[in-house]
PLY file of the C-alpha trace (Angstrom):
ply
format ascii 1.0
element vertex 555
property float x
property float y
property float z
element edge 554
property int vertex1
property int vertex2
end_header
-126.96 -35.60 60.73
-128.14 -36.40 57.34
-130.49 -39.01 58.79
-131.89 -36.32 61.11
-132.31 -33.79 58.39
-134.28 -36.23 56.14
-136.57 -37.17 59.01
-137.05 -33.44 59.53
-138.04 -32.93 55.79
-140.66 -35.69 56.37
-142.07 -33.86 59.24
-142.14 -30.27 57.94
-143.03 -30.15 54.29
-146.15 -28.13 53.55
-147.83 -26.20 50.73
-145.89 -26.57 47.46
-142.85 -28.07 49.02
-144.22 -31.72 49.40
-145.35 -32.01 45.74
-142.08 -30.26 44.56
-139.87 -32.77 46.76
-141.94 -35.68 45.24
-141.60 -34.52 41.59
-137.92 -34.16 42.21
-137.51 -37.44 43.41
-139.42 -38.83 40.49
-137.30 -36.83 38.14
-134.11 -38.19 39.67
-135.47 -41.82 39.49
-136.30 -41.64 35.77
-133.45 -39.32 34.45
-130.56 -42.07 34.01
-132.74 -44.19 31.83
-133.69 -41.25 29.87
-130.21 -40.15 29.12
-128.38 -43.37 28.65
-130.76 -46.06 26.78
-131.09 -46.15 23.06
-134.53 -46.42 21.44
-136.41 -49.37 22.68
-138.39 -51.74 20.55
-141.10 -51.89 19.87
-143.72 -49.54 21.40
-141.32 -46.52 22.22
-139.73 -46.57 18.86
-143.00 -46.56 17.15
-144.34 -43.79 19.16
-141.23 -41.77 18.58
-141.15 -42.41 14.76
-144.81 -41.42 14.43
-144.01 -38.04 16.21
-140.97 -37.53 13.93
-143.17 -38.09 11.01
-145.76 -35.64 12.31
-143.08 -33.07 12.54
-141.64 -33.97 9.03
-144.86 -34.14 7.24
-146.83 -31.41 9.07
-149.84 -33.54 9.80
-150.82 -33.22 13.36
-154.19 -35.04 13.08
-153.47 -38.57 11.56
-150.68 -40.46 13.12
-148.52 -42.65 10.76
-145.71 -45.16 11.06
-144.05 -44.77 7.66
-146.80 -45.29 5.17
-149.11 -47.05 7.65
-151.74 -45.23 9.72
-151.39 -45.87 13.30
-154.94 -45.83 14.62
-154.46 -47.20 18.21
-154.01 -44.25 20.63
-155.27 -40.68 20.48
-152.87 -37.95 19.54
-152.05 -36.39 22.99
-148.60 -38.03 23.64
-147.44 -37.20 20.07
-148.30 -33.42 20.44
-146.59 -33.29 23.67
-143.51 -34.93 22.20
-143.51 -32.75 19.01
-143.72 -29.70 21.13
-140.68 -30.68 23.07
-138.65 -31.68 19.82
-139.58 -28.35 18.30
-138.63 -26.61 21.26
-135.14 -27.99 21.88
-134.23 -29.88 18.58
-135.68 -31.11 15.38
-137.05 -34.33 13.84
-134.03 -34.91 11.83
-131.62 -35.37 14.99
-133.51 -38.49 15.91
-132.51 -37.84 19.55
-134.73 -40.17 21.66
-134.00 -38.33 24.94
-136.21 -35.42 23.63
-139.22 -37.64 22.86
-138.77 -39.06 26.42
-139.34 -35.77 28.23
-143.08 -35.84 28.38
-142.94 -39.27 29.88
-140.51 -37.81 32.59
-142.79 -34.99 33.10
-145.76 -37.36 33.50
-143.94 -39.19 36.24
-143.29 -35.96 38.04
-146.76 -35.11 37.79
-148.07 -38.23 39.03
-145.69 -37.99 42.21
-146.69 -34.39 42.75
-150.38 -34.94 42.36
-150.08 -37.92 44.75
-148.94 -35.85 47.53
-151.38 -33.01 46.80
-154.42 -35.50 46.91
-153.20 -37.37 50.04
-152.74 -34.21 51.80
-156.40 -33.75 51.92
-156.70 -36.70 54.29
-153.41 -37.61 55.81
-150.63 -35.63 57.51
-148.11 -33.69 55.41
-145.40 -36.08 56.13
-147.65 -39.17 55.18
-148.55 -37.27 51.90
-145.02 -36.68 51.04
-144.18 -40.31 51.72
-146.82 -41.40 49.44
-145.37 -39.27 46.67
-141.92 -40.64 47.16
-143.04 -44.14 47.15
-144.92 -43.59 43.98
-142.12 -41.48 42.18
-139.29 -43.92 43.30
-141.17 -47.08 42.69
-139.78 -49.45 39.99
-142.68 -49.33 37.84
-143.14 -45.67 37.34
-139.49 -44.77 37.38
-139.14 -47.19 34.46
-142.13 -45.71 32.45
-140.64 -42.37 33.16
-137.97 -42.82 30.60
-140.06 -44.73 27.96
-141.35 -42.36 25.21
-144.99 -43.62 25.16
-148.39 -42.87 26.76
-148.14 -44.72 30.12
-146.24 -42.23 32.38
-148.13 -39.24 31.21
-151.42 -41.11 31.44
-150.58 -41.93 35.03
-149.82 -38.41 35.80
-152.95 -36.85 34.35
-155.05 -39.62 36.00
-153.56 -39.16 39.31
-153.98 -35.41 38.93
-157.63 -36.00 38.14
-158.17 -38.37 41.16
-156.22 -36.00 43.25
-158.50 -33.29 42.48
-161.78 -35.50 43.06
-160.04 -36.51 46.31
-159.63 -32.84 47.50
-163.44 -32.42 46.86
-164.37 -35.50 48.58
-162.08 -34.61 51.50
-163.61 -31.17 51.81
-167.19 -32.73 52.15
-165.98 -34.89 54.96
-164.42 -32.17 57.13
-160.97 -31.83 55.36
-159.38 -28.71 54.16
-161.12 -26.48 51.62
-160.74 -27.73 47.95
-160.72 -24.48 46.34
-162.82 -23.11 43.51
-160.43 -24.32 40.93
-160.18 -27.92 41.83
-163.33 -29.11 39.95
-162.20 -27.56 36.61
-158.82 -28.99 37.19
-160.33 -32.58 37.54
-162.19 -32.12 34.20
-159.04 -30.58 32.43
-156.98 -33.56 33.59
-159.54 -36.06 32.60
-159.86 -34.53 29.08
-156.01 -34.33 28.59
-155.76 -37.96 29.93
-158.48 -38.93 27.35
-156.41 -37.33 24.45
-153.44 -39.47 25.70
-155.25 -42.84 25.97
-158.89 -43.50 25.91
-160.77 -44.55 28.13
-158.64 -45.32 31.13
-158.77 -42.25 33.30
-162.62 -41.90 32.81
-162.99 -45.57 33.86
-160.92 -45.26 36.97
-162.74 -41.92 37.97
-166.21 -43.40 37.24
-165.47 -46.64 39.13
-164.29 -44.80 42.07
-167.26 -42.57 42.16
-169.78 -45.11 41.82
-167.83 -47.20 44.59
-168.03 -44.28 46.97
-171.49 -43.40 46.23
-172.59 -46.90 47.17
-170.50 -47.25 50.24
-171.41 -43.69 51.58
-174.98 -43.53 50.56
-174.86 -39.64 50.44
-173.62 -37.20 47.89
-169.91 -37.39 47.16
-169.05 -33.68 47.42
-170.67 -30.35 48.81
-168.98 -28.33 46.17
-170.40 -28.59 42.72
-168.47 -31.09 40.51
-170.05 -29.44 37.36
-171.55 -32.18 35.63
-172.97 -29.98 33.07
-170.04 -27.35 32.39
-167.53 -29.98 33.01
-168.68 -32.24 30.20
-168.88 -29.06 28.07
-165.16 -28.19 29.07
-164.19 -31.87 28.43
-165.85 -31.79 24.98
-164.30 -28.48 24.13
-160.75 -29.96 24.88
-161.14 -33.35 23.28
-163.74 -32.50 20.59
-161.73 -30.61 17.94
-159.24 -33.21 17.43
-161.87 -36.10 17.63
-163.79 -34.22 14.89
-160.69 -33.49 12.87
-159.56 -37.20 12.91
-163.09 -38.45 12.09
-163.14 -36.25 9.02
-159.51 -37.00 7.95
-159.90 -40.76 8.20
-163.48 -40.94 7.25
-164.20 -42.65 10.65
-161.47 -45.29 10.20
-159.61 -44.16 13.28
-162.36 -44.98 15.62
-163.30 -48.26 13.87
-159.70 -49.35 14.06
-159.04 -48.19 17.47
-161.98 -49.99 18.91
-162.09 -53.16 16.81
-158.31 -53.46 16.10
-156.97 -52.50 19.44
-159.33 -52.33 22.24
-161.71 -55.11 21.57
-158.95 -57.83 21.07
-157.40 -56.75 24.56
-160.81 -57.47 26.08
-161.54 -60.56 24.29
-158.22 -62.36 24.78
-154.42 -62.11 25.24
-153.53 -59.50 22.35
-150.17 -59.59 20.68
-149.04 -62.69 22.98
-149.58 -60.53 26.24
-152.27 -62.73 27.72
-152.05 -63.77 31.44
-154.53 -65.27 34.02
-156.19 -62.97 36.59
-153.83 -62.23 39.54
-150.71 -61.49 37.67
-150.94 -57.68 38.35
-151.20 -58.50 42.05
-148.33 -61.19 41.86
-146.02 -58.67 40.28
-146.86 -55.81 42.50
-144.13 -56.57 45.16
-141.55 -56.28 42.57
-143.00 -53.21 40.62
-143.49 -51.24 43.98
-139.98 -51.68 45.15
-138.46 -50.17 47.25
-142.10 -49.39 48.71
-142.51 -53.04 49.04
-141.89 -53.31 52.74
-145.06 -51.32 53.41
-147.52 -53.67 51.36
-148.63 -55.80 54.29
-149.04 -52.65 56.42
-151.15 -51.28 53.64
-153.32 -54.26 53.66
-153.70 -54.09 57.51
-154.73 -50.29 57.06
-157.14 -51.03 54.14
-159.12 -53.52 56.51
-158.85 -51.88 59.90
-159.21 -48.22 58.84
-161.51 -48.70 55.86
-164.13 -46.29 57.29
-161.73 -43.41 57.37
-162.40 -41.04 54.34
-158.78 -41.10 53.16
-158.40 -44.83 53.16
-161.97 -45.30 51.67
-161.21 -43.10 48.91
-157.92 -44.90 48.15
-159.75 -48.27 48.24
-162.56 -46.97 45.88
-159.67 -45.89 43.49
-157.80 -49.06 43.72
-160.09 -52.03 44.09
-162.67 -51.75 41.15
-160.11 -50.54 38.59
-157.68 -53.21 39.65
-160.32 -55.87 39.12
-161.08 -54.69 35.67
-157.35 -54.80 34.80
-157.09 -58.29 36.43
-160.10 -59.66 34.47
-158.93 -58.12 31.35
-157.11 -60.95 29.23
-154.39 -58.85 27.88
-152.02 -57.82 30.61
-148.87 -55.58 30.64
-147.45 -54.37 33.98
-148.01 -50.76 33.13
-151.85 -51.27 32.73
-152.35 -50.77 36.48
-150.03 -47.88 36.88
-152.80 -45.29 37.30
-153.79 -47.27 40.55
-150.38 -47.23 42.10
-150.91 -43.75 43.59
-153.89 -45.19 45.66
-151.61 -48.07 46.74
-149.01 -45.47 47.70
-151.62 -43.66 49.85
-152.29 -46.91 51.78
-148.72 -47.78 52.21
-147.78 -44.28 53.67
-150.98 -44.48 55.78
-149.55 -47.81 57.06
-146.26 -46.60 58.23
-147.53 -46.26 61.93
-148.90 -49.94 61.63
-145.69 -51.45 60.00
-144.10 -52.23 63.35
-146.98 -54.56 64.20
-145.73 -58.19 64.34
-147.53 -59.57 61.26
-147.04 -56.52 58.83
-143.42 -56.24 60.01
-142.49 -59.72 59.32
-144.40 -60.13 55.99
-143.10 -56.72 54.91
-139.47 -57.66 55.57
-139.91 -60.95 53.94
-141.35 -59.60 50.65
-138.94 -56.59 50.50
-135.97 -58.70 51.16
-137.11 -61.26 48.54
-137.99 -58.40 45.93
-134.50 -57.00 46.42
-132.88 -60.54 45.92
-134.81 -61.31 42.75
-134.13 -57.83 41.24
-130.36 -58.27 42.05
-130.46 -61.78 40.57
-131.99 -60.54 37.47
-129.13 -58.04 37.09
-126.58 -60.79 37.42
-128.32 -62.91 35.07
-128.35 -60.20 32.41
-124.60 -59.79 32.80
-123.80 -63.25 32.67
-125.98 -63.83 29.61
-125.07 -60.58 27.79
-122.18 -58.97 29.38
-121.45 -55.76 31.33
-120.50 -57.55 34.56
-119.00 -54.54 36.57
-122.35 -52.52 36.07
-124.29 -55.63 37.09
-122.15 -56.10 40.23
-122.82 -52.43 41.22
-126.62 -52.70 40.49
-127.00 -55.90 42.41
-125.10 -54.68 45.39
-127.10 -51.48 45.49
-130.52 -53.49 45.14
-129.43 -56.09 47.76
-128.54 -53.38 50.23
-131.83 -51.68 49.65
-133.57 -54.89 50.21
-131.47 -56.13 53.04
-131.22 -52.86 54.97
-134.95 -52.24 54.54
-135.80 -55.74 55.71
-133.35 -55.81 58.67
-134.43 -52.34 59.90
-138.27 -53.25 59.60
-137.85 -56.41 61.57
-136.17 -54.34 64.34
-139.30 -52.15 64.39
-137.72 -49.23 62.78
-140.00 -48.58 59.85
-139.00 -44.96 59.25
-135.37 -45.73 59.25
-136.03 -48.70 56.85
-137.57 -46.45 54.41
-134.89 -43.85 54.71
-132.39 -46.50 53.68
-134.40 -48.52 51.19
-135.88 -45.57 49.15
-132.51 -43.99 48.17
-130.70 -47.23 47.82
-133.51 -48.51 45.64
-133.51 -45.60 43.46
-129.83 -45.69 43.12
-129.98 -49.45 42.20
-132.54 -48.62 39.43
-130.28 -45.73 38.15
-127.36 -48.25 37.85
-129.74 -50.66 36.12
-130.97 -48.21 33.60
-128.06 -45.94 33.27
-125.09 -48.38 33.44
-126.02 -52.01 33.09
-128.79 -51.95 30.31
-126.90 -49.61 27.97
-123.89 -52.05 28.08
-125.90 -55.21 27.10
-124.61 -54.97 23.57
-125.98 -58.09 22.17
-129.58 -56.64 22.81
-128.98 -53.35 21.07
-129.14 -54.70 17.44
-130.42 -51.43 15.96
-127.98 -48.99 17.54
-124.99 -51.20 16.60
-126.20 -51.46 13.12
-126.70 -47.71 12.79
-122.90 -47.41 14.14
-121.80 -49.74 11.39
-123.60 -47.62 8.66
-122.28 -44.43 10.14
-118.79 -45.65 10.24
-119.01 -46.82 6.48
-120.81 -43.50 5.70
-123.70 -45.13 4.43
-126.49 -43.31 6.33
-128.54 -41.06 3.86
-128.15 -38.15 6.33
-124.38 -38.14 5.86
-124.91 -37.23 2.08
-122.41 -39.72 0.51
-124.91 -42.39 -0.73
-128.46 -41.90 -1.60
-131.34 -43.19 0.62
-133.29 -45.00 1.71
-131.43 -47.86 3.23
-133.14 -51.24 2.47
-133.60 -53.69 5.35
-134.59 -57.46 4.63
-135.65 -59.71 7.47
-135.39 -57.24 10.34
-138.52 -55.03 10.97
-137.83 -53.43 14.32
-139.10 -49.83 14.47
-136.04 -48.63 16.38
-133.93 -48.90 13.30
-136.63 -46.89 11.25
-136.34 -44.33 13.93
-132.58 -44.08 13.83
-131.99 -44.30 10.02
-134.99 -42.25 8.79
-138.56 -42.64 7.95
-138.01 -43.84 4.38
-135.98 -46.91 5.58
-137.20 -49.81 3.44
-138.46 -52.94 5.22
-138.96 -55.45 2.65
-137.38 -58.72 1.40
-134.23 -60.04 -0.16
-135.32 -58.66 -3.61
-135.72 -55.12 -2.42
-132.26 -55.32 -0.67
-130.70 -56.33 -3.87
-132.30 -53.80 -6.12
-131.18 -51.18 -3.50
-127.64 -52.16 -3.86
-128.01 -52.06 -7.73
-129.36 -48.62 -7.52
-126.36 -47.45 -5.32
-127.93 -47.67 -2.01
-126.89 -49.35 1.39
-128.65 -52.75 2.41
-128.95 -54.57 5.72
-129.99 -58.12 5.50
-130.71 -60.67 8.24
-129.23 -64.17 8.13
-132.46 -65.97 7.36
-132.64 -63.79 4.13
-129.33 -64.50 2.85
-130.01 -67.53 0.47
-132.80 -65.32 -1.28
-130.55 -62.25 -1.09
-127.62 -64.10 -2.77
-130.11 -65.46 -5.49
-131.43 -61.90 -6.17
-127.73 -60.55 -6.46
-126.90 -63.22 -8.97
-129.96 -62.13 -11.06
-128.91 -58.32 -10.81
-125.30 -59.15 -11.70
-123.69 -57.27 -8.91
-121.25 -58.16 -6.14
-121.65 -55.92 -3.11
-119.20 -55.06 -0.37
-119.87 -56.29 3.23
-118.85 -53.47 5.55
-119.71 -55.05 8.87
-121.95 -57.60 10.78
-123.99 -57.26 13.90
-125.13 -60.31 15.86
-127.29 -60.62 19.05
-130.68 -61.30 20.37
-133.79 -59.54 19.15
-135.58 -59.15 22.36
-138.77 -58.25 20.69
-139.32 -61.73 19.59
-136.63 -63.74 21.15
-134.74 -64.79 18.04
-131.12 -64.88 17.64
-130.38 -62.49 14.89
-127.30 -61.74 12.62
-127.56 -58.62 10.51
-124.97 -57.96 7.67
-124.45 -54.30 6.33
-123.60 -54.26 2.65
-122.46 -51.09 0.67
-123.18 -50.85 -3.04
-120.24 -51.96 -5.48
-117.71 -49.10 -5.94
-118.51 -48.90 -9.82
-122.14 -47.84 -9.22
-121.77 -46.05 -6.01
-122.43 -42.35 -6.47
0 1
1 2
2 3
3 4
4 5
5 6
6 7
7 8
8 9
9 10
10 11
11 12
12 13
13 14
14 15
15 16
16 17
17 18
18 19
19 20
20 21
21 22
22 23
23 24
24 25
25 26
26 27
27 28
28 29
29 30
30 31
31 32
32 33
33 34
34 35
35 36
36 37
37 38
38 39
39 40
40 41
41 42
42 43
43 44
44 45
45 46
46 47
47 48
48 49
49 50
50 51
51 52
52 53
53 54
54 55
55 56
56 57
57 58
58 59
59 60
60 61
61 62
62 63
63 64
64 65
65 66
66 67
67 68
68 69
69 70
70 71
71 72
72 73
73 74
74 75
75 76
76 77
77 78
78 79
79 80
80 81
81 82
82 83
83 84
84 85
85 86
86 87
87 88
88 89
89 90
90 91
91 92
92 93
93 94
94 95
95 96
96 97
97 98
98 99
99 100
100 101
101 102
102 103
103 104
104 105
105 106
106 107
107 108
108 109
109 110
110 111
111 112
112 113
113 114
114 115
115 116
116 117
117 118
118 119
119 120
120 121
121 122
122 123
123 124
124 125
125 126
126 127
127 128
128 129
129 130
130 131
131 132
132 133
133 134
134 135
135 136
136 137
137 138
138 139
139 140
140 141
141 142
142 143
143 144
144 145
145 146
146 147
147 148
148 149
149 150
150 151
151 152
152 153
153 154
154 155
155 156
156 157
157 158
158 159
159 160
160 161
161 162
162 163
163 164
164 165
165 166
166 167
167 168
168 169
169 170
170 171
171 172
172 173
173 174
174 175
175 176
176 177
177 178
178 179
179 180
180 181
181 182
182 183
183 184
184 185
185 186
186 187
187 188
188 189
189 190
190 191
191 192
192 193
193 194
194 195
195 196
196 197
197 198
198 199
199 200
200 201
201 202
202 203
203 204
204 205
205 206
206 207
207 208
208 209
209 210
210 211
211 212
212 213
213 214
214 215
215 216
216 217
217 218
218 219
219 220
220 221
221 222
222 223
223 224
224 225
225 226
226 227
227 228
228 229
229 230
230 231
231 232
232 233
233 234
234 235
235 236
236 237
237 238
238 239
239 240
240 241
241 242
242 243
243 244
244 245
245 246
246 247
247 248
248 249
249 250
250 251
251 252
252 253
253 254
254 255
255 256
256 257
257 258
258 259
259 260
260 261
261 262
262 263
263 264
264 265
265 266
266 267
267 268
268 269
269 270
270 271
271 272
272 273
273 274
274 275
275 276
276 277
277 278
278 279
279 280
280 281
281 282
282 283
283 284
284 285
285 286
286 287
287 288
288 289
289 290
290 291
291 292
292 293
293 294
294 295
295 296
296 297
297 298
298 299
299 300
300 301
301 302
302 303
303 304
304 305
305 306
306 307
307 308
308 309
309 310
310 311
311 312
312 313
313 314
314 315
315 316
316 317
317 318
318 319
319 320
320 321
321 322
322 323
323 324
324 325
325 326
326 327
327 328
328 329
329 330
330 331
331 332
332 333
333 334
334 335
335 336
336 337
337 338
338 339
339 340
340 341
341 342
342 343
343 344
344 345
345 346
346 347
347 348
348 349
349 350
350 351
351 352
352 353
353 354
354 355
355 356
356 357
357 358
358 359
359 360
360 361
361 362
362 363
363 364
364 365
365 366
366 367
367 368
368 369
369 370
370 371
371 372
372 373
373 374
374 375
375 376
376 377
377 378
378 379
379 380
380 381
381 382
382 383
383 384
384 385
385 386
386 387
387 388
388 389
389 390
390 391
391 392
392 393
393 394
394 395
395 396
396 397
397 398
398 399
399 400
400 401
401 402
402 403
403 404
404 405
405 406
406 407
407 408
408 409
409 410
410 411
411 412
412 413
413 414
414 415
415 416
416 417
417 418
418 419
419 420
420 421
421 422
422 423
423 424
424 425
425 426
426 427
427 428
428 429
429 430
430 431
431 432
432 433
433 434
434 435
435 436
436 437
437 438
438 439
439 440
440 441
441 442
442 443
443 444
444 445
445 446
446 447
447 448
448 449
449 450
450 451
451 452
452 453
453 454
454 455
455 456
456 457
457 458
458 459
459 460
460 461
461 462
462 463
463 464
464 465
465 466
466 467
467 468
468 469
469 470
470 471
471 472
472 473
473 474
474 475
475 476
476 477
477 478
478 479
479 480
480 481
481 482
482 483
483 484
484 485
485 486
486 487
487 488
488 489
489 490
490 491
491 492
492 493
493 494
494 495
495 496
496 497
497 498
498 499
499 500
500 501
501 502
502 503
503 504
504 505
505 506
506 507
507 508
508 509
509 510
510 511
511 512
512 513
513 514
514 515
515 516
516 517
517 518
518 519
519 520
520 521
521 522
522 523
523 524
524 525
525 526
526 527
527 528
528 529
529 530
530 531
531 532
532 533
533 534
534 535
535 536
536 537
537 538
538 539
539 540
540 541
541 542
542 543
543 544
544 545
545 546
546 547
547 548
548 549
549 550
550 551
551 552
552 553
553 554
């Protein structure tokens, strides 16, 4: 009965129901990680800490991490995070779940907009399937619980491209786009630019240029509004751009361009370099459990490239993907704004998935992806513990991969999806909600804060003064959890902190210098706990020792 009902949902959704179902699916896929995982290093903790400082200091223009300006990304995601934290808590709580809500909302928006845009070209069931593939895919559902720019950027970019797609579909005999579609496109592009310049603009411009060259006729029959649209864009982006230019004397733009964007274009910035083709190589894993339709998507892309919906998806996907592949610096989430176009092609390819070649290749890719993901779960557990959660995760991922592959080989593509999608999302939920939070050797900051809290050494507890001094361990998650004033210095700073009645955390490599500094200060601190594990940000084995000040000088 449940299978029949699910198939019926695929056939009947219309109006708001398709986008709403896709958004709900994305919500369920991202929620476990949002609730269960501690702050992640390094980008998430940096973003969250900068937002917390924004609330603490009341400066909503200049972004800072402790006393350093953070001139890399625009302010949009920080405003969104600050709004959520102000509505449901306060900066002093340091509740990372609140900071993640905009990312989850971005993933939901991406899934819903994917359905809306696809419905201009494809059947309602295919449009819904595209949204489910995007919302339940490994990459988006992972970014959905990380408090940084990428999920919201994807949501706003997909919304802008969906609006563009509706305008394009109307000009080619599709449903009427409506008079609010063009303004919506410009608003989405402007908001996306406030989140991360210049990704959405680049994706839209490359798609428009590609379509214009391919069609050799106007893109739309309804005015896109180049004049008033650019004015609207400037009205949204301009006030902050002007304010940050004045507040930083132009330093924001020079640093963002020369210190962040240019190095990524010139080489492998921050050790994230990779050769062209890495995004394509990673796609079968990052689209899981939609992997089984990738060969069918390639079949459709070639055989039906003249169809408006397929042509639009290709114009969206290919030029932007090539740019990301040619950019020396590569991270998996860079291509996320293109994954909705890939989801369109996969959904359109459902009818082609039963052909011999797409069927066999899809089954092989899907089964291999499930096997690799399950193997990764077991490896993590064997290396870092939490075997019961790893077994559950591996079983779910193997079932998702195996059931999808077997049913696809039997020529039952719809049934393959109906098994692979929910099982894949459940496997991801077990990974992020059960397995990852139990990998204690990787959670150095969380465990260090637990030691400080148990010893009543956190400044927020009011027993000893702050700030806590940290020597040899500079991960931003500890700053976020302990407080903005957390000291990140050397052994001398840690010794002086103890001499003044404050707590200190010292990494093992700093111990010789720390002991020498203690001798000069003439104090003998009390060791209250030790935390050992792997700093996954740099791959170093790390031992952190927590010290309380001597009793005779402790307040």
